[in-house]
C-alpha positions in Angstrom: 39.9 148.0 52.7 39.4 145.5 49.9 37.1 142.6 50.8 39.5 140.0 49.3 42.4 141.2 51.5 40.2 141.1 54.6 39.0 137.6 53.8 42.6 136.5 53.2 43.8 138.0 56.5 40.9 136.4 58.4 41.6 133.0 56.8 45.3 133.2 57.6 44.6 134.2 61.2 41.5 132.1 61.8 43.0 130.0 64.6 44.2 133.2 66.4 40.8 135.0 66.2 37.8 132.6 66.1 35.7 131.2 67.6 35.3 133.4 70.7 32.4 134.6 72.7 33.0 138.3 72.4 33.5 139.0 68.7 31.8 137.4 65.7 33.6 136.8 62.4 31.1 139.1 60.7 31.7 141.9 63.2 35.5 141.8 62.7 35.1 141.4 58.9 32.8 144.4 58.7 35.2 146.5 60.9 38.2 145.6 58.7 36.3 146.2 55.4 35.4 149.7 56.7 39.1 150.4 57.6 41.2 152.6 55.3 43.5 150.8 52.8 46.5 152.1 54.7 45.5 149.8 57.6 46.4 146.7 55.6 50.1 146.9 56.3 49.5 147.7 59.9 47.1 144.8 60.6 49.7 142.3 59.3 52.2 143.6 61.9 49.9 143.3 64.9 51.5 140.6 67.2 48.7 138.1 68.0 48.9 135.8 71.0 48.9 132.1 70.2 45.8 130.3 71.8 47.7 127.1 72.5 50.4 129.0 74.4 47.7 130.6 76.6 46.2 127.2 77.2 49.7 125.9 78.3 50.2 128.9 80.5 46.7 128.5 82.0 47.5 124.9 82.9 50.9 125.2 84.4 51.5 128.6 86.1 47.8 129.5 85.6 47.0 129.0 89.3 49.2 132.0 89.9 47.2 134.2 87.5 50.0 134.2 84.9 47.6 133.6 82.0 45.5 136.6 83.1 48.6 138.8 83.2 49.7 137.5 79.7 46.4 138.6 78.3 46.5 142.0 79.9 43.9 141.3 82.6 46.1 142.6 85.5 43.3 143.1 88.0 41.9 139.6 87.6 45.4 138.2 87.6 46.1 139.7 91.0 42.8 138.6 92.3 43.4 135.1 91.0 46.8 135.0 92.6 45.6 136.1 96.1 42.6 133.8 96.1 44.8 130.8 95.1 42.9 130.7 91.8 39.5 130.7 93.6 40.7 127.6 95.6 41.3 125.8 92.3 37.8 126.4 90.8 38.9 129.5 88.9 42.0 127.7 87.7 40.0 124.9 86.1 37.5 127.4 84.5 40.4 129.3 83.0 42.0 126.2 81.6 38.8 125.4 79.8 38.3 129.0 78.5 41.9 129.8 77.8 41.8 129.6 74.0 38.5 131.5 73.8 39.9 134.3 76.0 43.0 134.5 73.9 41.0 134.7 70.6 38.8 137.5 72.1 42.0 139.3 73.3 43.4 139.1 69.7 40.2 140.4 68.2 40.1 143.2 70.8 43.7 144.2 69.8 42.7 144.2 66.2 39.6 146.4 66.8 41.6 148.7 69.1 44.3 149.1 66.4 41.6 150.1 63.9 40.5 152.9 66.2 44.0 154.0 67.3 46.8 152.9 65.0 49.5 154.2 67.4 48.6 151.2 69.6 50.4 148.9 67.1 53.8 150.4 67.7 53.3 149.9 71.5 52.3 146.3 70.9 55.4 145.7 68.8 57.6 147.4 71.4 56.3 145.1 74.1 56.7 142.0 72.0 60.2 143.2 71.0 61.1 143.5 74.7 59.8 140.0 75.5 61.8 138.6 72.5 64.9 140.5 73.7 64.6 139.1 77.2 64.2 135.5 75.8 67.3 136.0 73.6 69.3 137.4 76.5 68.3 134.3 78.6 69.3 132.0 75.8 72.7 133.7 75.5 73.3 133.6 79.2 72.5 129.9 79.6 75.8 128.6 78.3 77.7 131.1 80.6 75.6 130.1 83.6 76.4 126.4 82.7 80.1 127.2 82.7 79.9 129.0 86.0 78.1 126.0 87.6 80.8 123.7 86.2 83.6 125.9 87.5 82.0 125.9 90.9 81.8 122.2 90.9 85.5 122.0 89.9 86.5 124.3 92.7 84.4 122.2 95.1 86.2 119.1 94.0 89.6 120.6 94.8 88.5 121.4 98.4 86.8 118.1 98.9 88.9 116.3 101.6 87.2 113.0 101.1 88.7 112.4 97.6 
């Protein structure tokens, strides 16, 4: 792939990819430069996780291992859940390392997609399912609010104190 397009992609996604302890900028840049030109369109469609979101998830529901599940580390997520986040020590360590782990996860997704382009469609399907669930919840919220209000109104009609 053209060096200019690789540099542009890396610059546009710098916050999502670097710095991290597993992949260097040079390593990812060399892998992308060696990729065929057809990969350019695919690499721009890879859904990257936002490091600040992972940091937020690590802080609030992170003691339950949710941050690990979000980054695809299911085994450690389960272990973290059942050990109460290593009695809190693991939770603190994960809050500190959340952004680094997210950036490494994104680099890994990029390298994996280079080696197997069919992975991209699976990533997009997963993200589409998550977005669909969020949209459904947003649409259901006003209906749920009306149901709660209706229940309150019914409760008032049967309230003998009023």
